[in-house]
NUPA-794805 format. One record per residue (C-alpha): x, y, z; residue number from 0. Coordinates in steps of 0.1 Angstrom, whole numbers. Each point is the difference from the previous one (the first is absolute). Last residue first. Example, Ala and Ser with C-alpha at 12.3 -4.5 7.8 and 13.67 -1.06 7.14 Angstrom:
! NUPA-794805
ATOM      u      v      w  seq
ATOM    137    -11     71    1
ATOM    -14    -34      7    0
//
This chain:
! NUPA-794805
ATOM      u      v      w  seq
ATOM    -68    165    -67  585
ATOM    -21     31     -7  584
ATOM    -29      7     24  583
ATOM    -35     -4    -13  582
ATOM    -21     30      5  581
ATOM    -33     -4     19  580
ATOM    -32     21     -6  579
ATOM    -23      1     28  578
ATOM     16     31     14  577
ATOM    -15     23    -29  576
ATOM     13     34     10  575
ATOM     33    -18      9  574
ATOM      6     -4    -38  573
ATOM      6     39     -2  572
ATOM     25     -3     30  571
ATOM     18    -29    -16  570
ATOM      1     19    -33  569
ATOM     16     30     18  568
ATOM     25    -21     20  567
ATOM     10    -19    -32  566
ATOM      5     33    -18  565
ATOM     23     12     28  564
ATOM     19    -34     -3  563
ATOM      4      8    -38  562
ATOM     13     34      8  561
ATOM     25    -13     26  560
ATOM     10    -28    -24  559
ATOM      8     24    -28  558
ATOM     20     24     24  557
ATOM     19    -30     14  556
ATOM      9    -13    -35  555
ATOM     16     34     -6  554
ATOM    -12     29    -23  553
ATOM     25     21    -15  552
ATOM      7     36     10  551
ATOM      9     32    -20  550
ATOM      7     35     16  549
ATOM     36     -1     -4  548
ATOM     -3    -10    -36  547
ATOM    -17     32     -9  546
ATOM     -5     -2    -38  545
ATOM     -5    -37     -1  544
ATOM    -38     -4     -6  543
ATOM    -26      4     29  542
ATOM    -24    -26    -11  541
ATOM     22    -30    -13  540
ATOM     30     14     22  539
ATOM    -24     -5     31  538
ATOM      0     31     22  537
ATOM    -37      5     -6  536
ATOM     -9    -33     14  535
ATOM     22     -1     29  534
ATOM    -23     22     20  533
ATOM    -25    -29      0  532
ATOM     22    -21     21  531
ATOM      3     27     28  530
ATOM    -37      9     -2  529
ATOM    -10    -38      2  528
ATOM     23     -6     29  527
ATOM    -13     30     19  526
ATOM    -36    -13     -5  525
ATOM      5    -36      9  524
ATOM     20      6     31  523
ATOM     36     11      7  522
ATOM     -5      9     38  521
ATOM    -32    -15     14  520
ATOM    -25    -24    -13  519
ATOM    -31      0     23  518
ATOM    -21    -21    -22  517
ATOM    -28     26     -4  516
ATOM     24     30      2  515
ATOM     22    -15    -27  514
ATOM    -30     -9    -20  513
ATOM    -13     35      3  512
ATOM     33     14    -15  511
ATOM     -2    -26    -26  510
ATOM    -34     12    -11  509
ATOM     11     37      2  508
ATOM     30     -7    -23  507
ATOM    -20    -22    -25  506
ATOM    -27     26     -5  505
ATOM     24     31      2  504
ATOM     -8      8    -38  503
ATOM     18     31    -12  502
ATOM    -20     31     -3  501
ATOM    -15     26    -26  500
ATOM    -13    -25    -28  499
ATOM    -14    -24     27  498
ATOM      7    -33     15  497
ATOM    -13     -3     34  496
ATOM      9     21     30  495
ATOM     -8    -18     33  494
ATOM    -27     -2     26  493
ATOM      3    -28     26  492
ATOM    -32    -14     15  491
ATOM     -3    -25    -29  490
ATOM     32    -18      8  489
ATOM      3    -30    -26  488
ATOM    -18     19    -27  487
ATOM     15     34      8  486
ATOM    -20     32     -3  485
ATOM    -14     23    -25  484
ATOM    -37    -13      4  483
ATOM     -7     -6    -37  482
ATOM     36     -4    -11  481
ATOM      7    -29     26  480
ATOM     37     -6     -2  479
ATOM     19    -32      5  478
ATOM    -11    -20    -29  477
ATOM     10     28    -24  476
ATOM     35      0     16  475
ATOM      7    -37     -8  474
ATOM      4      4    -37  473
ATOM     25     28      3  472
ATOM     18    -20     26  471
ATOM      5    -28    -25  470
ATOM     16     24    -24  469
ATOM     25      9     28  468
ATOM      9    -36      2  467
ATOM      9      0    -37  466
ATOM     24     31      5  465
ATOM     19    -20     26  464
ATOM      2    -31    -24  463
ATOM     15     25    -27  462
ATOM     25     13     25  461
ATOM     10    -35     12  460
ATOM      5    -11    -36  459
ATOM     23     31     -8  458
ATOM     21    -10     30  457
ATOM     -1    -36     -9  456
ATOM     21      8    -30  455
ATOM     -5    -27    -27  454
ATOM     18    -34      0  453
ATOM    -19    -12    -31  452
ATOM    -12    -33     15  451
ATOM      2     11     37  450
ATOM    -16     35     -4  449
ATOM    -22    -16    -24  448
ATOM    -17    -21     26  447
ATOM     -2     30     24  446
ATOM    -19     20    -27  445
ATOM    -23    -27    -10  444
ATOM    -10    -12     35  443
ATOM     -6     35     13  442
ATOM    -18     11    -32  441
ATOM    -24    -30      4  440
ATOM     -7      7     36  439
ATOM     -6     37     -8  438
ATOM    -24     -9    -28  437
ATOM    -21    -21     27  436
ATOM      1     30     25  435
ATOM    -11     25    -27  434
ATOM    -27    -25    -11  433
ATOM    -14     -5     34  432
ATOM      1     36      6  431
ATOM    -19      8    -32  430
ATOM    -26    -26      7  429
ATOM     -7     17     33  428
ATOM    -26    -15     26  427
ATOM     21     -7     29  426
ATOM    -23    -14     27  425
ATOM     -8    -30    -24  424
ATOM     37    -10      6  423
ATOM     20     -6    -31  422
ATOM     24     29      9  421
ATOM     13    -19     30  420
ATOM     11    -30    -19  419
ATOM     20     20    -26  418
ATOM     13     20     29  417
ATOM     14    -31     17  416
ATOM     18     -9    -30  415
ATOM     13     34     -4  414
ATOM     14     -2     35  413
ATOM     18    -33     -6  412
ATOM     14     13    -33  411
ATOM     14     30     18  410
ATOM     14    -22     27  409
ATOM     18    -21    -25  408
ATOM     16     30    -19  407
ATOM     35     -7     14  406
ATOM     -2    -35    -15  405
ATOM      2     15    -36  404
ATOM     34     15      9  403
ATOM     10    -37     13  402
ATOM     -7    -12    -35  401
ATOM     26     23    -14  400
ATOM     26    -13     25  399
ATOM    -11    -35     -9  398
ATOM      7      7    -36  397
ATOM     35     14      7  396
ATOM     10    -29     21  395
ATOM    -13    -25    -24  394
ATOM     16     16    -30  393
ATOM     33      0     18  392
ATOM     -3    -37      6  391
ATOM     -7     -7    -36  390
ATOM     29     23    -11  389
ATOM     23    -18     24  388
ATOM    -10    -34    -14  387
ATOM      7     13    -35  386
ATOM     36      7     12  385
ATOM      3    -34     15  384
ATOM    -13    -16    -33  383
ATOM     26     21    -18  382
ATOM     27    -24      7  381
ATOM    -16    -26    -22  380
ATOM    -23    -29      2  379
ATOM    -13    -19    -30  378
ATOM    -33    -19     -6  377
ATOM    -19     32      2  376
ATOM    -25     12     26  375
ATOM    -16     35     -5  374
ATOM      7     20     31  373
ATOM    -16     -4     34  372
ATOM    -21     16     26  371
ATOM    -20     24    -24  370
ATOM    -15     26     21  369
ATOM    -33     17    -10  368
ATOM    -12     29     20  367
ATOM    -33     19      8  366
ATOM    -25    -28     -2  365
ATOM    -34     11     -9  364
ATOM    -15    -26    -23  363
ATOM      6     20    -33  362
ATOM     37      6     10  361
ATOM      7    -36      7  360
ATOM    -18    -10    -30  359
ATOM     24     22    -22  358
ATOM     30    -16     19  357
ATOM    -16    -35     -7  356
ATOM     -3     11    -37  355
ATOM     37      7     -4  354
ATOM      9    -36      9  353
ATOM     31     -2     20  352
ATOM    -13    -24     27  351
ATOM     23     -6     29  350
ATOM    -23     17     22  349
ATOM     -3     25     29  348
ATOM    -31     22     -6  347
ATOM      1     28     25  346
ATOM    -33     10     18  345
ATOM     -6     32     19  344
ATOM    -35     -3     19  343
ATOM    -18     29    -14  342
ATOM    -34    -17      3  341
ATOM      0    -26     27  340
ATOM    -24    -30     -4  339
ATOM     -6      5    -37  338
ATOM     36      7     -4  337
ATOM     12    -32     16  336
ATOM    -25    -21    -19  335
ATOM      9     15    -34  334
ATOM     38     -5      7  333
ATOM     -6    -35     10  332
ATOM    -20     -7    -31  331
ATOM     30     14    -20  330
ATOM     23    -25     17  329
ATOM    -21    -28    -16  328
ATOM     13      7    -35  327
ATOM    -24     15    -23  326
ATOM    -13    -25    -28  325
ATOM     20      0    -30  324
ATOM     -6     25    -28  323
ATOM     36     10     -5  322
ATOM     13    -36      7  321
ATOM     19    -11     30  320
ATOM     19    -33      1  319
ATOM     -2    -18     34  318
ATOM    -36      8      2  317
ATOM    -13      9     37  316
ATOM    -23    -29     12  315
ATOM     28    -10     23  314
ATOM     -6     32     20  313
ATOM     17     30     13  312
ATOM     17     12    -32  311
ATOM     -2     38      3  310
ATOM     20      8     30  309
ATOM    -13     26     23  308
ATOM     18     24     24  307
ATOM    -25     18     21  306
ATOM      1     34     19  305
ATOM     -9     15     33  304
ATOM    -19    -31     11  303
ATOM    -32      6     21  302
ATOM      6    -10     37  301
ATOM    -27    -21     16  300
ATOM     -4      7     37  299
ATOM    -39      7     -4  298
ATOM     -3    -34    -15  297
ATOM    -33     -6    -18  296
ATOM      3     11    -35  295
ATOM     39     -3      0  294
ATOM     -4    -37      4  293
ATOM    -17     -4    -33  292
ATOM     28     20    -17  291
ATOM     25    -24     16  290
ATOM    -18    -30    -12  289
ATOM     -4     13    -34  288
ATOM     37     10     -4  287
ATOM      9    -37     10  286
ATOM    -24    -15    -26  285
ATOM     12     23    -27  284
ATOM     35     -7      1  283
ATOM     28    -16     22  282
ATOM      4     30     26  281
ATOM     32     12     17  280
ATOM     -5     29     25  279
ATOM     31     22      1  278
ATOM     -2     20     32  277
ATOM     24     30     -3  276
ATOM     16     17     31  275
ATOM     30    -23     -2  274
ATOM     10     15    -34  273
ATOM     16    -26    -21  272
ATOM    -20      4    -33  271
ATOM     24    -16    -24  270
ATOM      9    -29     25  269
ATOM    -37     -5     12  268
ATOM     -9     -2    -39  267
ATOM     27    -28     -3  266
ATOM    -14    -20     28  265
ATOM    -34      4    -14  264
ATOM     11    -10    -34  263
ATOM     17    -32     12  262
ATOM    -25    -29     -8  261
ATOM    -25     11     26  260
ATOM     -8     33    -19  259
ATOM     -5    -21    -34  258
ATOM    -37      6      2  257
ATOM      5     37      3  256
ATOM    -21     27     17  255
ATOM     23     22     22  254
ATOM    -22     22     22  253
ATOM     18     28     15  252
ATOM     -6     14     35  251
ATOM     19     30     12  250
ATOM      7     -3     39  249
ATOM     -6     21     30  248
ATOM    -37      0     -7  247
ATOM    -28     25      6  246
ATOM    -31     -3    -22  245
ATOM    -14     33    -12  244
ATOM    -30     -8    -20  243
ATOM     -6    -29     23  242
ATOM    -10     22     29  241
ATOM    -32     11    -17  240
ATOM     -6     36      6  239
ATOM    -28      4     27  238
ATOM     -2     36      8  237
ATOM     15      3     35  236
ATOM     24    -29      5  235
ATOM     10     -6    -37  234
ATOM      1     37    -10  233
ATOM     20      9     29  232
ATOM     26    -28     -7  231
ATOM      4     12    -35  230
ATOM      7     35     13  229
ATOM     26    -13     24  228
ATOM     19    -16    -29  227
ATOM     -3     32    -20  226
ATOM     15     20     28  225
ATOM     28    -26      8  224
ATOM     11     -3    -37  223
ATOM     28    -27      3  222
ATOM    -25    -29      8  221
ATOM    -20      5    -32  220
ATOM     24     -7    -28  219
ATOM     27    -14     21  218
ATOM      0    -34    -15  217
ATOM     -2     13    -35  216
ATOM     30     22      5  215
ATOM     19    -29     13  214
ATOM     -8    -24    -28  213
ATOM     10     29    -24  212
ATOM     32      6     17  211
ATOM      8    -39     -5  210
ATOM     -8      4    -37  209
ATOM     24     29     -2  208
ATOM     27    -20     18  207
ATOM     -7    -29    -26  206
ATOM      5     23    -30  205
ATOM     34     11     14  204
ATOM     10    -35      8  203
ATOM    -11    -10    -36  202
ATOM     21     26    -16  201
ATOM     31     -9     21  200
ATOM     -2    -37     -7  199
ATOM     -5      7    -38  198
ATOM     31     21      0  197
ATOM     19    -27     19  196
ATOM    -11    -26    -27  195
ATOM     11     22    -27  194
ATOM     35      7     15  193
ATOM      5    -39      6  192
ATOM    -10     -6    -37  191
ATOM     26     27    -12  190
ATOM     27    -15     23  189
ATOM     -3    -36    -10  188
ATOM    -20    -25     17  187
ATOM     -8    -21    -31  186
ATOM     13    -34     11  185
ATOM    -15     -2     33  184
ATOM    -32     19    -12  183
ATOM     -4    -26    -27  182
ATOM      3    -27     26  181
ATOM    -26     15     22  180
ATOM    -26      6    -27  179
ATOM      6    -37     -9  178
ATOM     -7    -12     34  177
ATOM    -31     22      2  176
ATOM    -14    -17    -32  175
ATOM     10    -34     13  174
ATOM    -17      5     34  173
ATOM    -31      9    -17  172
ATOM      0    -31    -22  171
ATOM      9    -24     28  170
ATOM    -27     13     26  169
ATOM     13      6     35  168
ATOM      9     35    -11  167
ATOM    -36     13      1  166
ATOM     -2     -5     38  165
ATOM     36     16      3  164
ATOM    -14     32    -14  163
ATOM      3     23     30  162
ATOM     31    -18     10  161
ATOM     21     10    -30  160
ATOM     31      3     21  159
ATOM     20     22    -26  158
ATOM     23     15     26  157
ATOM     25    -28     -7  156
ATOM     22    -10     28  155
ATOM    -13    -36      1  154
ATOM     14     -7    -34  153
ATOM    -12      1    -37  152
ATOM     -4     38     -7  151
ATOM     29     19     16  150
ATOM      4     36    -12  149
ATOM     37     13      2  148
ATOM     -1     32    -20  147
ATOM    -29     15     22  146
ATOM    -38     -1     -4  145
ATOM    -18     26     22  144
ATOM    -31      3     20  143
ATOM      4    -35     13  142
ATOM    -37      0     10  141
ATOM    -10     13    -34  140
ATOM     20    -29    -16  139
ATOM    -20    -24     21  138
ATOM    -32     16    -11  137
ATOM     11     -3    -35  136
ATOM      6    -36      3  135
ATOM    -34     -6     13  134
ATOM    -15     19    -30  133
ATOM     18    -24    -22  132
ATOM    -16    -31     16  131
ATOM    -34     14      1  130
ATOM      0     11    -36  129
ATOM     13    -33    -12  128
ATOM    -26    -17     21  127
ATOM    -29     18    -14  126
ATOM     14     -1    -35  125
ATOM     -1    -39      2  124
ATOM    -34      1     16  123
ATOM    -14     19    -28  122
ATOM     16    -18    -27  121
ATOM    -15    -33     14  120
ATOM     27    -26     -9  119
ATOM    -12    -34    -12  118
ATOM     12    -25     25  117
ATOM     34    -17      3  116
ATOM      0    -23     31  115
ATOM     21     14     30  114
ATOM     20    -27     15  113
ATOM     27      7    -25  112
ATOM     19    -31    -12  111
ATOM     37      3      9  110
ATOM     -4    -17     33  109
ATOM     25      6     27  108
ATOM     -7    -26     25  107
ATOM     -4      9     37  106
ATOM     22     -8     29  105
ATOM     -7     10     36  104
ATOM     29      1     22  103
ATOM     -1     -2     38  102
ATOM      6    -37      3  101
ATOM     -5    -11    -36  100
ATOM    -36      6    -11   99
ATOM     -7    -10    -35   98
ATOM    -30     18    -19   97
ATOM    -31    -12    -16   96
ATOM    -20     33     -8   95
ATOM    -33      0     16   94
ATOM      4    -29     25   93
ATOM     35     11      9   92
ATOM    -11     36      4   91
ATOM    -25    -11     26   90
ATOM     25    -21     18   89
ATOM     23     29      2   88
ATOM    -26     23     14   87
ATOM     -8    -28     26   86
ATOM     36     -2     10   85
ATOM      2     36      9   84
ATOM     31     20    -14   83
ATOM     28      9     22   82
ATOM     36     -5    -13   81
ATOM     -2      1    -38   80
ATOM     21    -11    -30   79
ATOM    -22      2    -32   78
ATOM     12    -20    -30   77
ATOM     -7      4    -36   76
ATOM      8    -28    -24   75
ATOM     12     -5    -35   74
ATOM    -11      3    -38   73
ATOM     15     33    -15   72
ATOM    -28     24     -9   71
ATOM     19     31     13   70
ATOM     -8     34     11   69
ATOM    -35     14     -8   68
ATOM    -24    -30     -7   67
ATOM     21    -26     21   66
ATOM      3     25     29   65
ATOM    -37      8     -3   64
ATOM    -10    -36      5   63
ATOM     25     -4     28   62
ATOM    -12     31     19   61
ATOM    -37    -13     -3   60
ATOM     12    -33     13   59
ATOM     17     18     31   58
ATOM    -32     20      6   57
ATOM     -9    -20     33   56
ATOM     35     -5     10   55
ATOM      8     38     -4   54
ATOM    -27     10     22   53
ATOM     10    -28     25   52
ATOM     35     14      2   51
ATOM    -13     35      4   50
ATOM    -23     -9     30   49
ATOM     28    -21     16   48
ATOM     23     30     -1   47
ATOM     32      1    -20   46
ATOM     33    -19      6   45
ATOM    -12    -34    -14   44
ATOM    -11     13    -32   43
ATOM     27    -16    -22   42
ATOM    -10      0    -37   41
ATOM     17    -27    -22   40
ATOM      0     -2    -38   39
ATOM     11    -30    -18   38
ATOM      6     -3    -38   37
ATOM     22     28     -1   36
ATOM      5     16    -35   35
ATOM    -17     35      0   34
ATOM      2     15     35   33
ATOM      8     37     -2   32
ATOM    -37     11      5   31
ATOM     -7    -23     29   30
ATOM     -7     29     25   29
ATOM    -27     12    -24   28
ATOM    -20    -34      6   27
ATOM     -4      9     36   26
ATOM    -13     35    -13   25
ATOM    -26    -16    -19   24
ATOM    -11    -19     30   23
ATOM    -11     33     17   22
ATOM     -8    -16     36   21
ATOM    -27     20     20   20
ATOM     15     10     33   19
ATOM    -25     30      3   18
ATOM     28     26     -6   17
ATOM     12    -19    -31   16
ATOM     21    -32     -2   15
ATOM     28    -10    -22   14
ATOM     21     31     -4   13
ATOM     -6     12     36   12
ATOM      8    -33     12   11
ATOM     34     -7    -18   10
ATOM     21     18     25    9
ATOM    -14    -22     28    8
ATOM     16    -31    -15    7
ATOM     -5    -22    -29    6
ATOM     26    -25    -11    5
ATOM      2     -7    -40    4
ATOM     17    -31    -11    3
ATOM      4     -6    -38    2
ATOM      9    -37     -3    1
ATOM     24    -18    -24    0
//
């Protein structure tokens, strides 16, 4: 007897993704009920030529999976078609030895697997398992709810698994997912359905928070019209480097993974579906080096907002890790990225569960560590799907935290520029150099622990604000000539210096003079400095909490504004020696 399946338009969504790539695993799923028939027949004559040819090209892969997953009975597999190019048929005949009978292609069902047994790399096994199960979770999130009648092995199933279809060509991966689906089919009782729906709701809430974080980050500068205007004034009149505040409609994420072409990139695009996110896939160290070199001479280069880095990026990485083993190659990528862009938020995405790798991630400057798979066992149970929900939720929550660090990107860029400026021979102040260097270290440490320990960013911002005021304390002596009682940068201007009977107006008067010199009107350097400085005495850490109505917290814009004013002051001091050139950041 024969099992005959005729494909029509109703099967296409189940079999092909949005880019018309065939999911061969799903074609096998349609044969779930076939156990005893020696002959299987697929009629593709009523679907498009492109779809007919896609199935013809992968027909032997389908037969191999069929033998592995459904039935190993000897027989034949036939493909009935209406429009397949003869040259394609001839090519298939040379490769697989088939029989052509009018518009029927007949292949032999071979019980011997075409995939030779090889020693399993535990890392690759976990990688594939994680990808396939995460794909299943994405389909469940799209469905938003699992009902009493939940189809699994037919074309009406909402479990499309398209984002992991590249992994499911492999017989072992396909068998693992096949067993997961079979267990689900038999164990879909009320309690399990309720738990699945609870996980779906939980994940959708977290995903919404992630999307809000993306939106917040994209609007960080553009929504504050006054601050955006201030930046443009500094760029046009005082020479602030334009690449500190690079405008882009999209967020840019680097995804460094040697397995990205094998399915992980497609899956990541599914997990992070925002159309305004540019996900750049890189293989490893070589690709990262190429782009970093490009950044040094391309004015249009856009610095990544964050990076996702796998740990095993090279064949030299050991299959079995030991405690004292050489660092995995992904850590070298982390070092390279942070050397180029201090403060770049990096999340490790690895199947490794070794505690020492997480410790190294913290030491090297990464701000999150996501395990993209569970521990692989020989058995599959219904809890595999629940575990996949946990892994997916971990990714969403960790990425949301990483985006908090990304909000500090402009502060990191300004600090890098200040670290360069303060080394100018025109600025002869070791205390100021030390103060800026210590601030850079404090900025890195506090924003890192904000992610690792989930600490309150409000307190961190208050602390970082106070650190900026300390920098002003070190700058002030460079701006006042105590001998002549005038401003160093504007000798013709008299001002009140530091004394026991008066508050110092050195910085205020210097900024007033700079506003006049550069014709900065409205909210200029001086007025912004006064506004930001007034926050200091209202911070809870200074003011206490007795009068809550009079308490204020520092915002990122407050911190950035003060740092930009420091940049302008150092730039003016450095201008006293115009032969000194300060390298711009890239």
